TIZAKOL-489566 format. One line per 8 residues: number of its first residue (from 1); for each residue z, x, y of N, C-alpha, C. Coordinates in steps of 0.1 Angstrom, whole numbers, plus 2048, in hexadecimal, padded with zeros to 3 digits. Layout:
BEGIN
NUM	Z,X,Y,Z,X,Y,Z,X,Y; ...
! end
This chain:
BEGIN
1	28F,B2D,2DA,28E,B3D,2D4,2A2,B3D,2D6; 2A8,B47,2E0,2B2,B4B,2E0,2BD,B3B,2EB; 2C8,B3C,2E6,2CF,B2E,2F4,2D8,B38,2FE; 2D5,B38,30A,2DF,B3C,30C,2EF,B41,308; 2F4,B38,300,300,B38,2FB,2FB,B48,2EF; 2F3,B45,2EA,2EF,B51,2DE,2ED,B5E,2E7; 2EB,B5D,2F4,2E9,B69,2FE,2F4,B6C,302; 2FC,B67,2FF,30B,B69,308,313,B70,2F8
9	30D,B6C,2F2,318,B71,2E7,311,B7A,2E0; 302,B80,2E3,2FD,B8C,2E6,303,B97,2EC; 304,B91,2F3,30E,B9E,302,31C,B9F,300; 324,B91,2F8,32D,B98,2FC,334,BA1,2E9; 32C,B9C,2DE,330,BA0,2D2,325,BAF,2D2; 319,BAE,2D5,30C,BBE,2D3,30D,BC5,2DD; 315,BC0,2EB,313,BCC,2F4,320,BCC,2FE; 327,BC8,2F7,337,BC7,2FF,337,BC0,309
17	32D,BB9,312,32F,BB4,31E,33C,BA8,321; 344,BA5,323,34C,B98,32A,34D,B95,332; 34A,B88,337,34F,B82,340,341,B7E,349; 332,B82,345,328,B80,34A,329,B7B,356; 329,B6C,355,32B,B5F,360,337,B67,36C; 33E,B6B,36A,343,B6A,370,346,B78,37C; 33C,B7F,374,339,B8C,37E,32F,B8A,37F; 325,B81,37B,313,B81,37F,318,B79,390
25	324,B6F,38F,320,B6A,39F,328,B6D,3A8; 32F,B7B,3A8,335,B81,3B1,32C,B8C,3B6; 323,B95,3A8,31B,BA0,3AA,311,BA3,39F; 308,B9B,3A4,2F9,B9E,398,2F6,BAC,394; 2F3,BB3,39E,2F3,BC0,39E,2FC,BC7,394; 309,BC3,397,311,BCB,393,30D,BC8,37E; 311,BB9,37E,30D,BB7,372,301,BB9,368; 2FD,BB9,370,2E6,BC0,369,2EA,BCE,368
33	2F0,BD4,36F,2F5,BE3,36D,2F9,BE5,35F; 305,BDA,35E,30E,BDE,351,304,BD9,347; 2FC,BCD,342,2F1,BCD,33A,2E6,BD8,337; 2E3,BDF,342,2DA,BEA,342,2E1,BF6,33B; 2EE,BFB,33C,2F3,C08,335,2F7,C02,328; 2FA,BF3,324,300,BF1,316,2F6,BEE,30E; 2E8,BEB,315,2DA,BEB,30F,2D9,BF8,306; 2DA,BFD,30D,2D6,C12,306,2E0,C13,302
41	2E7,C0D,305,2F3,C15,2FA,2F5,C0F,2EC; 2F6,C05,2EA,2F3,C00,2E1,2E5,BFB,2D4; 2D9,BFA,2DE,2CF,BF5,2D7,2C1,C01,2DA; 2C4,C09,2CB,2B9,C12,2D1,2AC,C15,2D1; 2A4,C1C,2D8,29B,C24,2DA,295,C25,2C8; 28C,C1D,2C8,287,C22,2B7,277,C1F,2B8; 273,C23,2AB,266,C20,2A4,267,C1D,294; 273,C1E,291,275,C20,284,272,C15,279
49	275,C09,284,271,BFB,27A,262,BF9,276; 25B,C01,284,24C,C02,283,24B,C0E,279; 24D,C17,27A,247,C23,273,24B,C22,264; 252,C13,25D,256,C15,24F,24E,C12,247; 242,C0D,24D,235,C05,249,22C,C0D,24A; 226,C10,23F,218,C19,240,20C,C15,24D; 206,C1D,252,1FD,C1C,261,1F6,C0C,25B; 1EF,C0B,253,1E7,C01,24E,1ED,BF3,253
57	1F9,BF8,250,206,BE9,24F,20D,BE5,25B; 20A,BF3,264,214,BF0,274,209,BE6,27C; 215,BDC,280,20E,BD3,28B,213,BD3,299; 216,BCE,2A6,21D,BCF,2B1,226,BC1,2B0; 234,BC6,2B0,23A,BB8,2B1,239,BA8,2B5; 239,B9E,2AF,23D,B94,2B6,248,B91,2BE; 246,B87,2C9,251,B83,2CF,25E,B87,2C7; 260,B7D,2BD,269,B78,2B7,26E,B82,2AD
65	261,B8D,2AA,265,B96,2A4,26F,BA0,2A9; 26A,BA4,2B7,270,BAE,2C0,27D,BA2,2C5; 281,B93,2C5,290,B8E,2C6,29B,B96,2BB; 294,B96,2AF,29A,B98,2A3,29E,BA7,29F; 294,BB1,2A3,294,BC1,2A8,2A2,BC7,2B2; 2A2,BB9,2BA,2AD,BC0,2C7,2BD,BBD,2BD; 2BF,BAC,2BA,2CA,BA6,2BC,2CC,BAC,2AB; 2C4,BB1,2A2,2CD,BB8,297,2D0,BCA,29A
73	2CE,BD0,2A4,2D0,BD9,2A9,2C3,BE7,2A6; 2BE,BDF,29F,2B4,BEC,29E,2A9,BEE,2A3; 2A8,BE9,2AF,2A3,BF0,2BE,294,BF5,2BA; 28B,BFA,2C2,27F,BF3,2C2,27A,C01,2D0; 269,BFC,2CF,264,C05,2D8,265,BFC,2E6; 263,C00,2F3,25C,BF9,2FC,25B,BEE,300; 24E,BEA,2FC,24C,BDB,2FC,258,BD2,2F3; 25C,BD4,2E8,26A,BCA,2E1,277,BCF,2ED
81	279,BD8,2EE,286,BDA,2F3,285,BD7,306; 278,BD1,30C,275,BCD,31E,278,BC1,31A; 26B,BB9,311,26A,BAC,311,27D,BA8,30E; 27E,BAB,302,28B,BA7,302,29A,BA5,306; 298,BAB,310,2A2,BB0,31D,2A0,BA8,325; 28E,BA8,32A,28C,B98,336,28D,B8F,330; 28D,B89,324,28E,B80,31F,29A,B7B,323; 2A5,B88,320,2B5,B83,320,2B6,B80,32D
89	2B6,B8B,339,2BE,B8A,342,2B5,B7D,34B; 2A9,B7A,345,2A4,B6F,353,2AD,B5D,34A; 2AC,B60,340,2B5,B52,338,2C4,B51,340; 2C7,B60,344,2D4,B5E,348,2D8,B5D,358; 2C7,B59,35C,2CD,B54,36C,2C0,B60,374; 2C0,B6F,36F,2B8,B73,378,2A7,B74,37C; 2A3,B73,384,295,B75,387,291,B82,382; 285,B83,377,282,B8E,378,272,B88,36E
97	269,B98,371,25D,B97,367,25A,BA1,360; 24F,BA3,35C,248,BB1,355,23D,BB6,359; 23A,BC1,359,231,BC4,360,22C,BD9,355; 220,BD8,35E,21D,BE6,352,21A,BF3,358; 21F,BFF,34F,21E,C0D,354,21A,C15,350; 217,C20,355,20F,C28,34D,215,C39,349; 215,C3A,33C,222,C46,33D,216,C55,339; 21D,C62,33E,211,C6B,33D,211,C6F,32E
105	203,C6C,32F,1FD,C70,321,1FB,C67,31A; 1FD,C58,31E,1FE,C4D,312,1F1,C47,316; 1EC,C40,311,1DE,C35,317,1E4,C30,320; 1DF,C29,32F,1E4,C23,338,1EA,C15,332; 1F0,C12,33C,1F8,C08,33A,1FC,BFE,328; 206,C0D,32B,20C,C09,31C,21D,C0B,31F; 220,C0C,327,22F,C07,329,237,C00,32E; 239,BF6,326,244,BE9,32E,24E,BEA,33D
113	24F,BE1,343,257,BE5,34C,25D,BD6,352; 268,BD8,355,26A,BCB,35C,273,BCE,368; 26E,BC1,375,271,BC1,37F,27B,BB8,386; 283,BB5,38C,28E,BAE,38D,28C,BAF,39A; 28B,BA0,39F,28A,B9C,3B0,28F,B96,3B2; 29D,B91,3BD,2A1,B8C,3C4,2B3,B92,3C1; 2B2,B9B,3BD,2BF,B9E,3B9,2C5,BA4,3BF; 2C7,BAA,3CE,2D1,BAC,3D6,2CD,BA3,3DF
121	2C3,BA1,3E4,2C0,B9A,3F2,2B2,B8E,3ED; 2A7,B87,3F0,2A3,B84,3EF,295,B8B,3F1; 293,B96,3F6,285,B9C,3F9,286,BA7,3EF; 295,BAD,3E8,298,BB9,3DB,28C,BB5,3D2; 288,BC2,3CA,281,BC6,3C4,28B,BCD,3B9; 28E,BCD,3AE,297,BDC,3A3,28B,BDB,396; 28C,BE8,393,285,BE8,388,293,BEA,37F; 28F,BE5,36F,297,BEA,366,28C,BF0,35A
129	291,BFC,359,28A,C01,34D,297,C0A,342; 298,BFB,338,29F,C01,330,29B,C06,31F; 28E,C0A,321,282,C0A,313,278,C13,317; 27D,C23,31E,274,C2E,31D,27B,C37,316; 285,C39,30D,287,C43,308,28E,C4F,30B; 297,C49,31D,29D,C54,322,2A4,C45,32A; 2AF,C4C,32C,2B9,C46,335,2B8,C3F,340; 2BD,C36,348,2B4,C2F,353,2C5,C22,354
137	2CE,C2A,359,2D8,C1E,358,2DB,C18,360; 2CD,C17,36F,2CE,C0F,378,2C4,C05,37E; 2CB,BFA,386,2BF,BF7,386,2B5,BF4,393; 2AF,C02,393,2A7,C09,39C,29F,BFE,3AC; 2A5,C01,3B9,2A1,BF6,3BF,291,C04,3C2; 28C,BF6,3C8,27C,BFD,3C6,275,BF6,3DB; 280,BF3,3E3,27E,BF1,3EC,27D,C01,3F6; 27C,C0A,3F1,281,C16,3F7,26E,C21,3FC
145	26E,C23,409,260,C27,40A,25B,C30,403; 25C,C3D,403,258,C43,3FC,260,C48,3ED; 26F,C4D,3EE,26F,C53,3E1,282,C48,3E3; 285,C47,3D7,28E,C40,3D0,29C,C50,3D3; 2A7,C4C,3D3,2B3,C54,3D1,2B0,C5B,3C4; 2B6,C68,3C0,2B5,C6D,3B3,2C0,C68,3A7; 2BB,C69,39D,2C8,C64,394,2C9,C6C,38A; 2D8,C70,387,2D4,C7A,37C,2DB,C78,373
153	2DA,C74,362,2DD,C71,35D,2DA,C74,34D; 2E3,C7D,342,2DD,C7A,334,2D1,C89,333; 2D9,C93,338,2CB,CA1,33A,2C7,C9C,346; 2BD,C94,34B,2B2,C94,353,2B0,C8C,362; 2B1,C90,36B,2B2,C8D,379,2A3,C7F,377; 2AA,C7A,383,295,C71,383,29A,C67,390; 28F,C65,395,289,C5D,3A1,282,C59,3A0; 27E,C51,3AA,272,C47,3A7,269,C4C,3B9
161	25D,C49,3BA,256,C4B,3C0,24D,C44,3C8; 248,C40,3D8,23E,C33,3D2,22E,C3B,3DE; 224,C3A,3DD,21C,C3D,3E4,214,C33,3E9; 20A,C36,3F4,207,C2B,3FF,1FD,C20,3F6; 1FA,C24,3EE,1F3,C16,3E4,1FB,C0B,3DF; 20C,C0F,3E0,214,C06,3D7,215,C0C,3CB; 20F,C18,3C3,215,C1E,3B9,222,C25,3B5; 22A,C22,3B0,239,C29,3AD,238,C31,3A0
169	23E,C3D,3A1,23F,C49,397,24C,C48,398; 250,C4E,388,259,C4F,380,256,C5F,383; 261,C6E,38C,261,C73,38B,270,C78,381; 270,C84,372,27B,C8C,370,278,C99,370; 28B,C99,36D,289,CAA,36A,295,CB3,361; 298,CBA,35D,2A1,CBA,357,2AF,CBF,362; 2B9,CC2,362,2C4,CC0,363,2C3,CD0,36B; 2C4,CD8,35F,2BE,CE6,367,2B5,CEF,36D
177	2A4,CDF,36F,29C,CE3,374,29E,CDF,385; 291,CE2,38C,290,CDF,397,284,CD9,398; 27B,CD8,38B,26C,CD7,38F,26B,CC9,386; 264,CC0,392,263,CAF,38D,256,CB1,385; 25C,CA6,37C,24C,CA9,373,249,C97,378; 23C,C93,375,239,C82,379,23D,C79,365; 23F,C74,366,248,C6B,357,23D,C5F,356; 23F,C57,35F,234,C48,360,231,C44,36F
185	228,C39,36E,224,C34,37A,223,C25,378; 225,C1D,37E,222,C11,383,222,C0A,38E; 220,BF9,390,219,BF3,39F,225,BE4,399; 22D,BE3,3A1,234,BD4,39D,22F,BCC,39D; 21F,BCB,39C,216,BC1,39A,208,BC4,393; 202,BB7,389,20A,BAF,389,214,BAA,381; 217,BA0,381,224,B97,378,216,B9B,36A; 220,B9F,35C,219,B9E,351,21B,B92,346
193	214,B8C,341,21E,B84,335,21D,B89,32C; 228,B84,320,225,B88,314,21A,B8C,30F; 20F,B84,30B,20A,B87,306,1FA,B95,30B; 1FB,B94,318,1F5,BA3,31D,1FC,BAF,31C; 20B,BB2,31C,214,BBB,317,212,BBB,306; 20D,BB6,302,20D,BB6,2F3,1FE,BBC,2EE; 1F5,BB7,2F7,1E7,BBD,2F1,1E5,BCC,2FA; 1EB,BD0,302,1EC,BDC,30A,1F4,BE2,303
201	1FC,BE1,302,204,BEA,2F9,209,BED,2EE; 1FE,BE2,2E9,1FD,BE2,2DB,1F2,BEB,2D7; 1E8,BE7,2D9,1DD,BF3,2DA,1DD,C02,2DB; 1E9,C01,2E3,1EA,C0F,2EA,1F2,C15,2E5; 202,C10,2DD,209,C14,2D5,211,C13,2C8; 20F,C09,2C7,213,C02,2B7,206,C04,2AE; 1F8,BFC,2B1,1EB,BFE,2A8,1E4,C08,2A8; 1E8,C14,2B2,1E3,C21,2B7,1E1,C2E,2AD
209	1DC,C31,2A5,1E1,C3B,29A,1E5,C49,2A0; 1E1,C4C,2AB,1E6,C54,2B0,1EF,C56,2BB; 1F7,C4F,2BB,1FF,C48,2C1,208,C50,2BC; 212,C58,2CC,221,C60,2C5,22C,C57,2BD; 226,C48,2BC,232,C42,2B5,22F,C40,2AA; 223,C44,2A6,21C,C45,298,220,C51,291; 225,C5B,296,223,C64,293,231,C68,28B; 23A,C62,28A,244,C69,282,250,C60,286
217	25E,C64,286,26F,C57,289,271,C5E,293; 273,C55,29E,276,C56,2AF,285,C4A,2AF; 28D,C55,2B2,296,C45,2B8,2A1,C50,2C5; 2A7,C45,2CE,2AE,C4A,2D6,2BB,C3F,2DA; 2C4,C44,2E0,2D0,C3D,2DD,2D6,C41,2EC; 2DF,C3A,2F1,2E7,C42,2FF,2F9,C3F,2FB; 2FE,C41,2EC,309,C3D,2EE,314,C45,2F8; 31F,C41,2FA,328,C46,307,31E,C4E,312
225	312,C4A,310,30B,C48,31D,30A,C5C,31F; 304,C5F,311,302,C6C,30B,2F1,C69,306; 2EC,C73,303,2DF,C70,2FB,2DF,C74,2EF; 2DB,C71,2E3,2D8,C72,2D7,2CC,C70,2D1; 2BD,C76,2CC,2B1,C72,2CA,2B2,C7A,2BC; 2A9,C73,2B5,2A5,C76,2AD,292,C79,2AD; 28E,C85,2AB,282,C85,2AF,279,C8A,2A4; 276,C87,29F,26D,C8A,288,27D,C8E,286
233	27E,C9D,284,286,C9D,278,292,CAB,285; 298,CA8,28B,29B,CAC,295,2A2,CA5,29C; 2AF,CA8,29B,2BA,C9C,2A4,2C1,CA5,2B0; 2BE,CA1,2BB,2C0,CA0,2C9,2CE,C9B,2D0; 2D8,CA5,2D6,2E3,CA1,2D5,2E5,CA7,2E1; 2EC,C9D,2F1,2EF,CA1,2F9,2FF,CA6,2F8; 2FC,CB2,2FD,30D,CB8,302,317,CB4,30A; 321,CBB,308,328,CBB,318,322,CBD,326
241	316,CC9,324,314,CCC,32B,304,CC1,331; 303,CBB,32B,2F7,CB6,330,2E8,CBC,32E; 2E8,CC2,31E,2E0,CC9,316,2DA,CC4,307; 2D5,CC5,305,2D2,CBB,2FB,2CF,CCA,2F1; 2D6,CC6,2E5,2DB,CCF,2D8,2D1,CCA,2CD; 2CC,CD2,2C6,2BE,CCF,2C3,2C5,CD2,2B4; 2CC,CC7,2A3,2CE,CCC,29B,2BE,CCA,28D; 2C0,CD3,287,2B2,CD4,281,2BF,CD5,270
249	2B1,CD1,26B,2B7,CCF,25A,2AC,CD6,24D; 2A5,CDB,254,29B,CE2,24B,297,CDA,23D; 291,CCF,245,28C,CC6,23A,296,CBE,232; 2A1,CC1,237,2A9,CB6,22E,2AE,CAA,230; 2A2,C9E,230,2A3,C95,235,2AC,C8B,237; 2B4,C8D,228,2C0,C85,220,2CD,C87,22A; 2D1,C97,233,2D7,C98,23B,2D1,C95,247; 2C7,C97,248,2C3,C96,259,2C5,C83,25B
257	2C3,C7B,251,2C7,C6B,253,2D5,C69,251; 2DA,C6C,249,2E6,C6D,24A,2ED,C75,251; 2EA,C76,259,2F5,C7C,26A,2EB,C74,272; 2DE,C6E,273,2DE,C6C,27E,2E2,C5A,27F; 2E5,C53,273,2EB,C47,270,2F6,C47,27A; 303,C57,27B,30B,C56,284,30A,C53,292; 2FD,C54,296,2FD,C4D,2A3,2F1,C46,2A6; 2ED,C40,29A,2E4,C33,297,2EB,C29,28D
265	2F2,C25,28E,2F6,C20,280,2F1,C0F,281; 2E7,C0E,28A,2E5,BFE,285,2D5,BFF,27F; 2D4,C0B,285,2C6,C10,27F,2C8,C0C,270; 2BC,C04,267,2B9,C06,258,2BC,C11,255; 2C6,C17,243,2C1,C22,23D,2B1,C22,235; 2B1,C13,232,2A7,C14,228,298,C15,234; 29C,C0D,23E,28D,C13,246,28B,C1D,24B; 291,C22,24E,295,C33,254,28F,C3D,245
273	299,C3A,23A,291,C41,230,282,C3F,22A; 27F,C33,22F,26F,C2F,230,265,C37,235; 26A,C36,247,268,C3D,24C,265,C4D,24F; 271,C55,244,26A,C61,245,262,C66,235; 266,C5B,230,260,C60,224,24F,C5C,228; 249,C4F,230,23B,C4E,230,23A,C58,237; 241,C5D,249,23B,C67,24C,23A,C73,24A; 244,C7C,23A,241,C86,235,234,C86,229
281	232,C79,227,22A,C76,21F,219,C78,221; 218,C73,22C,207,C6D,232,203,C79,23C; 1FA,C83,233,1F2,C92,23F,1EB,C8C,246; 1E7,C7F,24B,1DB,C82,254,1E3,C82,260; 1D9,C87,269,1DE,C86,279,1E4,C80,27D; 1DE,C71,27C,1EA,C67,286,1FD,C69,27D; 1FC,C6C,278,208,C70,272,211,C7E,276; 208,C87,27D,212,C92,27C,20F,C92,28C
289	219,C9C,294,220,C9C,2A0,21C,CAF,2A0
! end
């Protein structure tokens, strides 16, 4: 796979993170959170590579394909982003493993999560989730009794709660709202292998025709810690008041793609054109939002 030297080069060239080893020795939490933020700023949450193929030709990416999607800047869905980030940080010296969560409205166990052990002390557990499509700029300590602190990032507030059975919930709300809603749930165990992640997420996300990620183009990035998202034919851009402005293009996909690529320069234009063409062309329920 990748050598440690190649990973350090990825940090420096793609994520603009310098002096990893020096900071790692002094403050592991600090450098991990620098990686978390830079990863979300530079590697998009994306289904474009996936849906630039006809449904019958789509498949769950292999681990090697996921590595290439991240290194190229094309990004991917939760499986790709999670397993590659986990691979990178473990090669760099962090103690971490992957597990599964369940997103509201999706099949059970179709969201990949990374858990980091021994980050701040021998008993610490921290959640890293750079692959949900919503901002998560911190390594979240999971050693709270019932509820974490509240974080406010990119239009939304979020927190984590824990019940008596050890189930953690990610709760979120718009910054303008007081109503908390459930995003996903998970347990910190068992530790999952890539094969078990691939099997669970593959059948529930990648190869399931009615999966939302087979129904139309989706992209999310957090450049400058502001959210920009493409959801089908609408471009959502976070303004200075932390509200998403919706730009609509009245079916002019070329104009939309030109504008989207200003925010997603590492996305392949040909793949994006194909994704829109296939989405517009195929009229089965599996492709319509």
